[in-house]
LOBABA-23519 format. One record per residue (C-alpha): residue in one letter; z, x, y. Coordinates in steps of 0.5 Angstrom, whole numbers, padded with zeros to 4 digits, always signed. Each point is the difference from the previous one (the first is absolute). Example, Ala and Ser with C-alpha at 12.3 -4.5 7.8 and 13.67 -1.06 7.14 Angstrom:
BEGIN
A+0016+0025-0009/S-0002+0002+0007/
END
This chain:
BEGIN
X+0144-0067+0002/X+0001+0007-0002/X-0004-0002-0007/X-0005-0004+0004/X-0001+0007+0004/X-0001+0004-0006/X-0004-0004-0004/X-0005+0000+0006/X+0000+0007+0000/X-0002+0001-0006/X-0006-0005+0001/X-0002+0004+0005/X+0000+0006-0004/X-0003-0003-0006/X-0006-0003+0005/X+0000+0008+0003/X-0002+0002-0007/X-0005-0005-0001/X-0003+0001+0007/X+0000+0008-0003/X-0003-0002-0007/X-0006-0005+0003/X-0001+0006+0005/X-0001+0005-0006/X-0004-0005-0004/X-0005-0001+0006/X-0001+0008+0001/X-0001+0001-0008/X-0005-0006+0000/X-0004+0003+0006/X+0000+0007-0003/X-0003-0003-0006/X-0005-0004+0003/X-0002+0007+0003/X-0001+0003-0006/X-0006+0001-0004/X-0001+0002-0007/X-0005+0005-0001/X+0002+0002-0007/X-0006-0004-0003/X-0006+0005+0004/X-0004+0002-0006/X-0006+0004+0000/X-0005-0002-0005/X-0004+0006-0001/X-0006-0004-0005/X-0001-0005+0006/X-0001+0006+0005/X-0005+0003-0005/X-0004-0006-0002/X-0001-0001+0008/X-0002+0007+0000/X-0005-0001-0006/X-0003-0006+0004/X-0001+0003+0007/X-0003+0007-0003/X-0005-0004-0004/X-0008+0000+0001/X+0000-0007+0003/X+0003+0002+0006/X-0005+0006+0002/X+0005+0005+0002/X+0002-0005+0006/X-0003+0004+0005/X+0000-0004+0006/X-0006-0005+0001/X-0002-0001-0007/X+0001-0006-0004/X+0005+0004-0004/X+0004+0001+0005/X+0001-0007+0003/X+0002-0002-0008/X+0005+0004+0001/X+0003-0002+0006/X+0000-0007-0003/X+0003+0002-0007/X+0006+0003+0005/X+0001-0006+0004/X+0000-0005-0006/X+0005+0004-0003/X+0004+0000+0006/X-0001-0008+0000/X+0002-0001-0007/X+0006+0004+0001/X+0002-0004+0006/X+0001+0005+0006/X-0001-0002+0007/X-0007+0001+0003/X-0001+0002+0007/X-0004-0005+0002/X+0003-0007+0001/X-0007-0002-0003/X+0003+0003-0007/X-0005+0006+0001/X+0002+0007-0002/X-0005+0004+0003/X+0000+0004+0007/X-0007+0001+0001/X-0004+0005+0004/X-0006+0004+0001/X-0002+0008-0002/X-0005+0004-0002/X-0002+0001-0008/X-0005+0004-0003/X-0004-0003-0005/X-0005+0004-0005/X-0005-0005-0002/X-0005+0005-0004/X+0000+0006-0003/X-0001+0006+0004/X-0005+0006+0000/X+0001+0007+0003/X-0007+0005-0002/X-0003+0006+0003/X-0007+0000+0000/X-0004+0006+0001/X-0006+0002+0003/X-0005-0003-0005/X+0004-0007+0000/X+0004+0002-0006/X+0007-0002-0002/X+0003+0007+0001/X+0008-0002-0001/X+0003-0007-0001/X+0007-0001+0001/X+0005-0005-0003/X+0005-0005+0005/X+0007+0002-0002/X-0002+0006-0005/X-0003+0004+0006/X+0001-0004+0006/X+0004-0007+0003/X-0001-0004+0006/X+0004+0000+0007/X-0001-0007+0002/X-0001-0001+0008/X+0001-0007+0003/X-0007-0004+0001/X-0004+0004-0004/X-0006-0004-0004/X-0002+0005-0005/X-0007+0001-0002/X-0005+0006-0002/X+0001+0007+0004/X-0006+0005-0001/X-0002+0007+0004/X+0002+0006+0002/X+0007+0002+0001/X+0003+0004+0005/X+0005+0005+0000/X+0006+0000+0005/X+0007+0003+0002/X+0002-0006+0005/X-0003-0006+0004/X-0003+0004+0005/X-0005+0003-0004/X-0003-0006-0002/X-0006-0002+0003/X-0002-0008+0001/X-0003-0003-0006/X+0002+0005-0005/X+0001-0005-0006/X+0003+0004-0005/X+0005+0006+0002/X+0004+0005-0004/X+0007+0001+0003/X+0006+0004-0002/X+0004-0005+0004/X+0001-0006-0002/X+0000-0005+0006/X+0006-0005-0001/X+0001-0002+0008/X-0002-0006+0002/X-0003+0003+0006/X-0004+0005-0004/X-0003-0005-0004/X-0002-0004+0006/X-0003+0007+0002/X-0004+0000-0007/X-0002-0007+0001/X-0003+0001+0007/X-0003+0006-0002/X-0004-0004-0006/X+0003+0003-0006/X+0000-0003-0006/X+0002+0005-0005/X+0006+0005+0001/X+0002+0004-0007/X+0006+0004+0001/X+0003+0005-0006/X+0007-0002-0003/X+0005+0005-0001/X+0001-0001-0007/X-0005+0003-0004/X+0003-0002-0007/X-0003-0004-0006/X+0004-0006+0002/X-0004-0006+0002/X+0001-0003+0008/X+0004-0005+0001/X-0003-0007+0003/X+0003-0001+0007/X-0001-0007+0004/X+0003+0003+0006/X-0005-0001+0006/X+0000+0004+0006/X-0003-0002+0007/X+0001-0004+0005/X+0003-0007-0002/X-0003-0004+0006/X-0007+0002-0001/X-0004-0006-0002/X-0007+0005+0000/X-0003+0001-0007/X-0002+0008-0002/X-0003+0003-0006/X+0005+0006+0001/X+0003+0002-0007/X+0005+0006-0001/X+0000+0004-0006/X+0005+0005-0003/X-0003+0005-0006/X+0003+0005-0004/X+0000+0007+0004/X-0005+0003-0005/X-0005-0007+0001/X+0001+0001+0007/X-0002+0008-0001/X-0006-0002-0004/X-0003-0005+0005/X+0001+0005+0006/X-0004+0005-0005/X-0005-0006-0001/X+0000-0002+0008/X-0002+0007+0002/X-0006+0000-0006/X-0003-0006+0004/X+0002-0005-0006/X+0001-0007+0003/X+0006-0005-0002/X-0001-0007-0003/X+0006-0004+0000/X+0001-0008-0002/X+0007-0003+0001/X+0000-0008+0001/X+0007+0000+0003/X+0002-0005+0005/X+0006+0001+0004/X+0002-0006+0004/X+0006-0005+0002/X+0003-0004-0006/X+0005-0006-0001/X+0006+0004-0002/X+0007-0004-0001/X+0007+0002-0002/X+0004-0005-0004/X+0007-0002+0002/X+0005-0004-0003/X+0008+0000+0001/X+0006-0002-0002/X+0004-0002+0007/X+0007+0002+0001/X+0006-0004-0001/X+0001-0001+0008/X-0007-0002+0002/X+0001+0003+0007/X+0000+0007-0003/X-0006+0005+0002/X+0002+0005-0005/X-0004+0002-0006/X-0001+0004-0005/X-0007+0001-0001/X-0003+0002-0007/X-0007+0002+0000/X-0006+0002-0004/X-0008+0001+0001/X-0004-0004-0004/X-0007+0003+0002/X-0004+0006-0003/X-0006+0003+0001/X-0005-0005-0004/X-0006+0003-0004/X-0005+0005+0000/X-0008-0002+0000/X-0001+0001-0007/X+0005-0005-0002/X+0006+0004-0002/X+0006-0003+0003/X+0007+0003+0003/X+0004-0004-0003/X+0007+0003+0003/X+0005-0003-0005/X+0005+0006+0002/X-0003+0000+0008/X+0002-0006+0001/X+0000-0005-0005/X+0007+0003-0002/X+0003-0001+0006/X-0002-0008+0001/X+0002-0001-0008/X+0007+0003+0002/X+0000-0004+0007/X-0001-0007-0004/X+0005+0002-0005/X+0005+0001+0005/X-0001-0006+0004/X+0000-0004-0006/X+0007+0002-0002/X+0004+0000+0007/X-0004-0007+0001/X+0002-0003-0007/X+0007+0003+0000/X+0001-0006+0006/X+0003+0005+0005/X+0002-0001+0007/X-0001+0007+0003/X+0003+0002+0007/X-0007+0002+0002/X-0007-0002-0001/X-0003+0003-0006/X-0008+0001+0002/X-0005+0001-0005/X-0006+0003+0003/X-0007+0002-0005/X-0003+0004+0006/X-0008+0001+0001/X-0004+0005+0002/X+0005+0006-0002/X-0006+0004-0003/X-0004-0001+0006/X+0006+0004+0005/X+0007-0004-0001/X-0004-0006+0004/X+0004-0006-0003/X+0006+0003+0002/X-0002+0002+0006/X-0002-0007+0002/X+0007-0003-0003/X+0004+0005+0005/X-0004-0003+0006/X+0000-0007-0002/X+0007+0000-0002/X+0001-0006-0004/X+0008+0002-0001/X+0004+0004+0004/X-0001+0008-0001/X+0007+0002+0003/X+0005+0000-0004/X-0005+0000-0006/X-0001+0004-0007/X-0007+0001-0003/X+0000+0002-0007/X-0007+0001-0002/X-0003+0001-0008/X-0006+0004-0001/X-0002+0003-0006/X+0006-0002-0005/X+0000+0001-0007/X-0005+0006-0002/X+0001+0002-0007/X+0000+0007+0002/X+0007+0003+0000/X+0001+0000+0007/X+0007-0001+0004/X+0001-0006+0005/X-0002+0002+0007/X+0003-0003+0006/X-0005+0001+0006/X+0002+0000+0007/X-0004+0001+0007/X+0002+0007+0001/X+0002-0001+0008/X+0004-0006-0001/X+0007+0002-0001/X+0002-0007-0002/X-0005-0001-0005/X+0003+0007-0003/X+0007-0002+0001/X-0002-0007-0004/X-0004+0004-0006/X+0007+0005+0000/X+0004-0006+0000/X-0004-0003-0006/X+0001+0006-0004/X+0007+0001+0001/X+0002-0007-0002/X-0004-0002-0005/X+0002+0007-0004/X-0006+0001-0004/X-0005+0006+0001/X-0005-0001+0005/X-0003+0004+0004/X-0001+0000+0008/X-0007+0001+0003/X-0003+0000+0007/X-0006-0003+0000/X-0005-0004+0004/X-0005-0002-0005/X+0002-0007-0001/X+0001-0007+0004/X+0008+0003+0001/X-0003+0005+0005/X-0002-0006+0005/X+0007-0002+0001/X+0003+0007+0000/X-0004+0002+0006/X+0004-0006+0004/X+0006+0003-0004/X+0001-0007-0003/X+0004+0002-0007/X-0006+0001-0005/X-0001+0003-0007/X-0005+0000-0006/X+0002+0001-0007/X-0005+0003-0005/X-0002+0004-0006/X-0004+0005+0004/X-0006+0000-0005/X-0006+0003+0005/X-0004+0002-0006/X-0002-0007-0002/X+0000-0003+0007/X-0008-0003+0003/X-0003+0002-0007/X-0003-0004-0005/X+0006+0002-0005/X+0005-0004+0004/X+0001-0006-0005/X+0005-0004-0004/X+0000+0006-0005/X+0004+0004+0005/X+0005-0005+0001/X+0007+0001-0004/X+0003-0006-0001/X+0007+0003-0001/X+0000+0004+0007/X-0001-0007+0004/X+0007-0001-0001/X+0004+0006+0003/X-0004-0002+0006/X+0001-0007+0000/X+0008+0000-0001/X+0000+0004+0006/X-0004-0004+0004/X+0005-0006-0002/X+0006+0004+0001/X-0003+0002+0007/X-0001-0008+0001/X+0007-0001-0002/X+0003+0005+0005/X-0004-0001+0006/X-0003-0007+0000/X+0005-0005-0004/X+0006+0004+0002/X-0003+0003+0006/X+0005+0005+0000/X-0004+0004+0005/X+0000-0006+0005/X+0001+0004+0006/X+0000-0001+0008/X-0007-0001+0002/X+0003-0001+0008/X+0003+0005+0004/X-0002+0007+0002/X+0002+0007-0003/X+0004+0001+0006/X+0004-0006-0001/X+0001+0002-0008/X+0003+0006+0002/X+0004-0002+0006/X+0003-0006-0004/X+0007+0003-0001/X+0000+0003+0007/X+0000-0008+0002/X+0005-0002-0005/X+0004+0006+0003/X-0001-0002+0007/X+0001-0007-0001/X+0007+0001-0003/X+0002+0005+0006/X-0002-0005+0005/X+0005-0005-0003/X+0005+0005-0001/X+0000+0002+0007/X-0001-0007+0002/X+0007-0002-0004/X+0004+0006+0004/X-0002-0003+0007/X+0002-0007-0003/X+0007+0003-0002/X+0002+0003+0006/X-0004-0006+0005/X+0006-0003+0003/X-0003-0006+0003/X-0003-0005-0005/X-0003-0007+0001/X-0007+0001+0000/X-0004+0003-0005/X-0004+0006+0004/X+0001+0006-0004/X-0002-0005-0006/X-0007-0002+0003/X-0001+0007+0002/X+0001+0002-0007/X-0005-0005-0003/X-0005+0002+0005/X+0001+0008-0001/X-0001-0001-0008/X-0006-0005+0002/X-0003+0006+0004/X+0001+0005-0005/X-0003-0004-0005/X-0006-0002+0004/X-0001+0007+0002/X+0000+0002-0007/X-0006-0005-0001/X-0004+0003+0005/X-0002+0005-0005/X-0003-0005-0005/X-0007+0001-0001/X-0003-0003-0006/X-0007+0002+0000/X-0005-0002-0005/X-0007+0002+0001/X+0001+0001+0008/X+0004-0007+0001/X+0007+0000+0003/X+0003-0005-0003/X+0006-0001+0006/X-0004+0002+0006/X-0007+0002+0002/X+0001+0007+0002/X-0007+0001+0001/X+0001-0003+0007/X+0005+0006+0003/X-0005+0005-0003/X-0005+0000+0004/X-0008-0001-0001/X-0006+0005-0002/X-0003+0003+0006/X+0005+0000+0005/X+0001+0005+0005/X+0007+0004-0001/X+0004+0003+0005/X-0002+0006+0004/X+0000+0006-0004/X+0001+0005+0005/X-0003+0003+0006/X-0006+0004+0000/X-0007+0002+0003/X-0004+0000-0007/X-0001+0000-0007/X-0004+0005-0003/X+0000-0002-0008/X+0004-0004-0005/X+0001+0000-0007/X+0003-0004-0006/X+0005+0005-0004/X+0006-0003-0003/X+0001-0003+0007/X-0004+0000+0007/X-0001+0007+0003/X-0003-0001+0007/X-0002+0007+0004/X+0001-0003+0008/X+0000+0004+0006/X+0005-0001+0005/X-0002+0004+0006/X+0005+0005-0001/X-0001+0001-0008/X-0003-0001-0006/X+0004-0004-0005/X-0001-0003-0007/X+0004-0007-0001/X+0002-0002-0006/X+0000-0008+0000/X+0003-0004-0006/X-0003-0005-0004/X+0005-0005+0005/X-0004+0002+0006/X+0007+0005+0002/X-0001+0007+0003/X+0004+0004-0005/X-0002+0007+0002/X-0004+0004+0005/X-0002+0007-0001/X-0002+0004+0007/X-0006+0004-0003/X-0001+0007+0001/X-0006-0001+0005/X+0002+0002+0007/X-0006+0004+0002/X-0005-0005-0004/X-0006-0002+0004/X-0004-0003-0006/X-0001-0008+0000/X-0002+0001-0008/X+0007-0001-0003/X+0001-0004-0007/X+0005-0001-0004/X+0000-0001-0008/X+0006+0000-0005/X+0005+0002+0006/X-0004+0005+0001/X-0003+0002+0007/X-0007+0003+0001/X-0003+0003+0007/X-0006+0004+0002/X+0003+0005+0005/X-0005+0005+0004/X-0005-0001-0006/X+0006+0001-0005/X+0001-0006-0005/X+0008+0001-0001/X+0005-0005-0003/X+0008-0001+0001/X+0004+0002-0006/X+0006-0003-0003/X+0003+0006+0005/X-0002-0003+0006/X-0004+0007+0000/X-0008+0000+0002/X-0004+0002-0006/X-0007+0003+0001/X-0005-0003-0006/X-0007+0002+0003/X-0003+0003+0006/X-0006-0002+0004/X+0000-0008-0001/X-0003-0004+0004/X+0002-0006-0003/X+0003-0003-0006/X+0003-0007-0004/X+0005-0001-0005/X+0002-0004-0006/X+0003-0001-0006/X-0004+0001-0007/X+0005-0004-0005/X+0006+0004+0002/X-0003+0006+0003/X-0001+0002+0007/X-0007+0002+0002/X-0003+0002+0006/X-0007+0000+0002/X-0002+0005+0006/X-0006+0003+0003/X-0001+0007+0004/X-0007-0003+0003/X-0004+0004-0005/X+0004-0003-0007/X+0004-0005-0003/X+0006+0001-0003/X+0004-0004-0005/X+0007+0003+0000/X+0005-0002-0006/X+0007+0004-0003/X-0003+0007+0002/X-0007-0001-0003/X-0006+0000+0005/X-0007-0004-0001/X-0006+0001+0005/X-0006-0003+0002/X-0005+0003+0005/X-0001-0005+0005/X-0002+0002+0007/X+0002-0004+0007/X+0006-0004-0002/X+0004-0003+0006/X+0004-0005-0004/X+0003-0001-0007/X+0002-0007-0003/X+0002-0001-0007/X+0002-0005-0005/X+0003-0001-0007/X-0002-0005-0004/X+0003-0003-0007/X-0003+0005-0005/X+0002+0006+0004/X-0007+0002+0003/X+0000+0003+0007/X-0005-0003+0005/X-0001+0004+0006/X-0004-0002+0006/X-0002+0006+0005/X-0002-0002+0008/X-0005+0005+0002/X-0004-0001+0007/X-0007+0000+0001/X-0002-0001+0007/X+0002-0007+0003/X+0002-0002-0007/X+0005+0001-0005/X-0003+0002-0007/X+0005-0002-0006/X+0000+0003-0006/X+0004-0002-0007/X+0002+0004-0006/X+0005-0001-0005/X+0004+0004-0005/X+0001-0003-0007/X+0006-0001-0004/X-0002+0007-0003/X+0000+0003+0006/X-0008+0001+0000/X-0002+0000+0007/X-0007-0005+0001/X-0005+0001+0005/X+0000-0001+0006/X-0005-0006+0003/X-0001-0002+0007/X+0001-0008+0000/X-0002-0001+0007/X+0001+0001+0008/X+0005-0003+0005/X+0000+0000+0007/X+0005+0005+0002/X+0003-0004+0006/X+0003-0004-0006/X+0007+0002-0003/X-0001+0000-0008/X+0005-0002-0005/X-0001+0000-0008/X+0003-0004-0006/X-0002-0002-0007/X+0001-0006-0004/X-0001+0001-0008/X-0007+0001+0000/X-0003+0001+0007/X+0001+0004+0006/X+0001-0003+0007/X-0002+0003+0007/X+0003-0003+0006/X-0002+0001+0007/X+0003-0002+0006/X-0002+0001+0008/X+0007-0003+0002/X-0004-0007+0001/X-0002-0002-0007/X+0001+0003-0007/X-0005+0000-0005/X-0001+0002-0007/X-0005+0002-0005/X+0001+0002-0008/X-0003+0005-0005/X+0001+0001-0008/X+0005+0006-0002/X-0001+0005-0004/X-0006+0003-0004/X-0005-0006+0002/X+0003+0000+0008/X-0005-0004+0005/X-0002+0000+0006/X+0004-0005+0005/X-0002-0006+0000/X-0001-0005+0006/X+0007+0000+0005/X+0004-0007+0001/X+0004-0001+0005/X+0008-0001-0002/X+0001-0006+0005/X+0007+0000+0003/X+0002-0006+0004/X+0007-0002+0003/X+0003-0007+0003/X-0005-0006+0000/X-0005+0004-0003/X-0001+0005+0006/X-0004+0006-0002/X+0005+0007+0000/X-0006+0005+0003/X+0005+0005+0004/X+0003+0006-0002/X-0001+0000-0007/X+0002+0004-0005/X+0001+0000-0008/X+0004+0004-0005/X-0002+0000-0008/X+0005+0001-0005/X+0001+0007-0004/X-0001-0004-0007/X-0002-0006-0002/X+0004-0006-0001/X+0002-0002-0007/X-0006-0004-0001/X-0005+0005+0001/X-0001-0003+0008/X+0000+0004+0006/X+0005-0002+0005/X-0001+0002+0007/X+0004-0002+0007/X-0004-0001+0007/X+0003-0001+0007/X-0003-0003+0006/X+0000-0004+0006/X-0003-0006+0002/X-0003-0003+0007/X+0008-0002+0002/X+0003+0007-0001/X+0003-0002-0007/X+0001+0005-0004/X-0001-0001-0009/X+0000+0003-0006/X-0004-0002-0006/X+0000+0001-0007/X-0006+0000-0004/X-0001+0001-0008/X-0007+0001-0002/X-0003+0001-0008/X-0007+0001-0001/X-0003-0001+0007/X+0003-0006+0001/X+0007-0002+0004/X+0005-0003-0005/X+0006-0001+0005/X+0001-0001+0008/X+0006+0000+0003/X+0003+0001+0007/X+0006+0003-0001/X+0003+0001+0008/X-0002-0002+0006/X+0004+0001+0007/X-0003-0001+0008/X-0001+0006+0005/X+0002+0007-0005/X-0004+0005-0003/X+0000+0001-0007/X-0003+0007-0003/X+0001+0005-0006/X+0000-0006-0005/X+0002+0003-0007/X+0000-0005-0007/X+0003+0002-0006/X+0001-0003-0008/X+0005+0000-0005/X-0001-0003-0006/X+0002-0007+0002/X+0000+0000+0008/X-0005+0002+0006/X+0004+0004+0006/X-0003+0000+0007/X+0002+0005+0005/X-0002+0000+0008/X+0002+0003+0007/X+0001-0005+0005/X+0001+0000+0007/X-0002+0002+0007/X-0002+0007+0004/X+0005+0005-0003/X+0005-0005-0003/X-0002-0001-0007/X+0004-0003-0006/X-0001+0000-0008/X-0001-0006-0003/X-0002-0003-0006/X-0001-0006-0005/X+0000-0001-0007/X-0002-0005-0006/X+0007+0001-0003/X+0004-0006+0003/X+0006+0005+0000/X-0003+0006+0004/X+0004+0000+0006/X+0005-0005-0001/X+0007+0002+0003/X+0004-0001-0007/X+0007-0001+0003/X-0003-0006+0004/X-0004-0003-0006/X+0006+0000-0004/X+0005-0003+0005/X-0005-0006+0001/X-0001+0000-0008/X+0008-0001-0001/X+0000-0004+0006/X-0005-0005-0003/X+0004+0000-0006/X+0006-0002+0003/X-0003-0005+0004/X-0003-0003-0006/X+0006+0001-0004/X+0004-0004+0005/X-0005-0006+0000/X-0001+0000-0008/X+0008+0000-0001/X+0001-0007+0002/X-0006-0002-0004/X+0003+0003-0006/X+0007-0003+0001/X-0002-0007+0001/X-0004+0001-0007/X+0006+0003-0004/X+0005-0006+0003/X+0000-0002-0007/X+0004+0007-0002/X+0006-0004+0003/X+0000-0007-0004/X+0004+0002-0006/X+0006+0002+0004/X-0001-0006+0005/X+0000-0005-0006/X+0006+0003-0003/X+0003+0000+0007/X-0002-0008+0000/X+0002-0002-0007/X+0007+0003+0002/X+0001-0003+0006/X-0002-0007-0003/X+0005+0000-0005/X+0005+0004+0004/X+0000-0004+0007/X+0007+0004+0002/X+0001+0007+0001/X+0002+0004-0006/X+0002+0007-0003/X-0006+0000-0003/X-0005+0000+0005/X+0001+0008+0001/X-0003+0000-0007/X-0005-0005+0001/X-0002+0003+0006/X-0001+0007-0003/X-0003-0002-0006/X-0005-0004+0004/X-0002+0007+0003/X+0000+0004-0007/X-0004-0005-0003/X-0005+0000+0007/X-0001+0007-0001/X-0002-0001-0008/X-0005-0005+0002/X-0003+0005+0005/X+0000+0006-0006/X-0004-0005-0005/X-0005-0003+0006/X-0001+0007+0003/X-0002+0004-0007/X-0007+0000+0002/X+0001+0004+0007/X-0001+0007-0002/X+0001+0003+0007/X+0003+0007-0002/X-0002+0001-0007/X+0006+0000-0004/X+0001-0004-0006/X+0007-0003+0002/X-0002-0002+0007/X+0000-0007+0000/X+0008+0001-0002/X+0001+0006+0004/X-0003-0002+0007/X+0003-0007+0000/X+0007+0003-0002/X+0000+0005+0006/X-0003-0005+0005/X+0006-0005-0002/X+0005+0005+0001/X-0003+0002+0007/X+0000-0007+0002/X+0008-0001-0004/X+0002+0006+0005/X-0004-0003+0006/X+0004-0007-0002/X+0006+0003+0000/X-0001+0003+0006/X-0002-0006+0003/X+0007-0003-0003/X+0004+0006+0003/X-0003+0000+0007/X+0001-0008+0001/X+0006-0001-0004/X-0004-0005-0004/X+0003-0002-0007/X-0004-0006-0002/X-0003+0000-0007/X-0006-0004+0002/X-0001+0004+0006/X+0000+0006-0004/X-0005-0003-0005/X-0005-0002+0005/X+0001+0007+0004/X-0001+0004-0006/X-0007-0004-0002/X-0003+0001+0006/X+0001+0007+0001/X-0002+0002-0007/X-0006-0004+0001/X-0002+0003+0006/X+0001+0007-0002/X-0004-0002-0007/X-0005-0003+0004/X-0001+0006+0005/X-0001+0005-0006/X-0004-0004-0004/X-0004-0004+0005/X-0006+0006+0000/X-0001+0000-0007/X-0001-0008-0001/X-0007-0001-0001/X+0001-0007-0002/X+0004-0002+0007/X-0002+0006+0004/X-0005-0001+0007/X-0004+0006-0002/X-0003-0004-0006/X-0006-0001+0004/X-0002+0008+0001/X-0001+0000-0008/X-0006+0001-0003/X-0002-0005-0006/X+0003+0004-0006/X+0000-0005-0005/X-0007-0001+0000/X-0001-0004-0006/X+0006-0004-0001/
END
């Protein structure tokens, strides 16, 4: 019997050794299967050079979008992708991502002549040597001839002035639309560079992108000495004859995209290698801009890198995407379209752009990164540090990486910046040094291996910054809670029911749930766990009462919102932050002021008292500005405050100590506005019998005051308001029943007011609002050059309304009802604009009891942040709890290995055995190892070993809770230990991971369709 027992013991030892060896062997096989051989990544500079040579040949006509050579170039790249076996982005085996945008095509040779009074050619200029075109969308070129007009600003342009000479170059689409409306055909502006260098050809277009109306407007840039000559010729009465067959129209463009899929098909992260293939085409004389360096070189590099990676048969951890962008020269159009359509998830991805590689000049290799993107700067620095060779870092926004950098997506451009060659006829294959392609090629292959194949940067894209900062607090809190409960358990006398264990489990779950409430995976405004917008309110909701007051004098937007109010006792300056909260109240030193003419600008209050214009300085002291003033207005010209005032005989323009004046008598009221070009437009009111005469004048950006013109007369019973849009002045009249408006031209070509139109206001069920009507106009134009106003009134049912109206070019462009309420009075409307939002304030109440209220287009304005935060967290917890059992059921396979081991053991050993404890604990360990292997795709916390650390920490917590259960219940059954541990472990695992699981999370329906082409 003794011998038999020893033999049995020896056999068991041998079996355990065999079992250990089998586990080690399996681990090594799995590890080796996950390894990839990247040593065979080789860059062949000959291949890259041949691609560059091909694409920069005359056959491709400079690769301008809209030309036949451009189409051939895209086909060439797609065919290369197809031959090397890259996966297409479309199921129908296509590599093209198509879109449309503007492209300027110059068909025939351009002529530019100055004709003297006898009809002879006085001077002739050459394209590229003396001038270059600046294309405008929807231009149809042709012959333009006539006398030129010399102007300093848009306001000086008379209608049907075909040719203008202006020192200002008009790039803004609003200015361009105004030029079109005035009938201008040719704008000539001087270049700052007067060197002997040729002009570079540009294909960037300006103007509205949604306009389909054709025009003949052409802008050209000339050398500064040429501009001076043209000014001289114009003053001598010579004419200009200009002919350019330039057509700027929408054409088909297409990005070319192929990729090597990640080993895990569910992986969304990508390493995106890009280069643009378009260029600027050819000139009308047939000379081709071959663009070898810019950027056939980038495409040649991209194709060779794609070949090297594909032929190595590597299975990368990330998708490796190759994108040949179109429309880069037109203004980064292809990359912009790519970021909007997102064929691959941009979150967690990196972009390596290639632009101008291999110049024969002895230039360093630069890494460009978008200046305002910290992630891009970090990527550039990391590559420089890890690569080890001499690389130069350069903040720049001059290539496709900038589009991604603006969204703070890590992106860089590699280049040899030879600025002397780009957009010239000389940029051909002779300027490419084959040997200088090798270093950047090997660098990109190393980047591909590090960030794409091995994906050593694979980071969390789930938890918020708050969670990331507090992860250690979570771990410490977990074990502190466990420690406290274990102490309670030790000193608990009455045992039998697992009360403490259940409480411990619930507390740990609550801690995890609370930690997960900070989870806000935001991608282009979509919150993945829960749509928080429903808690954050809507635009144009009325806020809670801000403060009691009797009236509003004026308001202004200066960093925050400032409102001057009267509360019966004092006049106060209120500061309201962008959240709609009253953040400050300053009682003003205006105790004995009788005037109602109080205004605020840049947080400074101006007022008239006893015909003296004064202001409240920073020390809350009254500071006199000028005596004998009967009316004034204040505005901001650029960043400089201006005061426009009158003493009844003269008009004064006051700024920073300087005073300019204009003689004009009988003035009773002044209203002033500033336009985009820093011109000041002034409306003066002068009583004349039963009417009010309206006088208009303006001061241009050079502070020259124009002539005073009478533009019309209004019945003096009407209240008058003045506003401007980009090109027209508006006069609004109000007799308490209706609002009417008429328009006139601004600037030196000002006209009388045209016929008046009624601004109709309708309330519920189309009922007309025609009682107690009033309006207020915004101090400044909005960002689109429109005029904004708010109007209030009552209908026949005594319902009060507030309306928002936007107008442009004499037409109403937006109508919105922003507030209504029964049986209250509304007065003292104010409207302000920031760069993105509008804010409206008013007084509401009855009798002497009024309250300041507000509304805004900003959905965050007026929200109770604590309340919103509470509901968001509560919503997250509820959704987490709902998702937890879904995740739990979906991951039940994680416990199968342990159950299989136990089942096999029970079949082989029917009676209880001394080895049952070993088998149970082995089963638990096997399950944890299986969790580690199966959960490797979950990067919630952003640590490379997370898939090992997190399951182990959860297992430790589950083990301690199981121990607590056994201790409380005096239960020592091993199988029950396995079951209890497994249940607790899976509950904790599901509670933590459920919100981050796209596959099984109930939030899936909230996502946009990101895989657009898969």
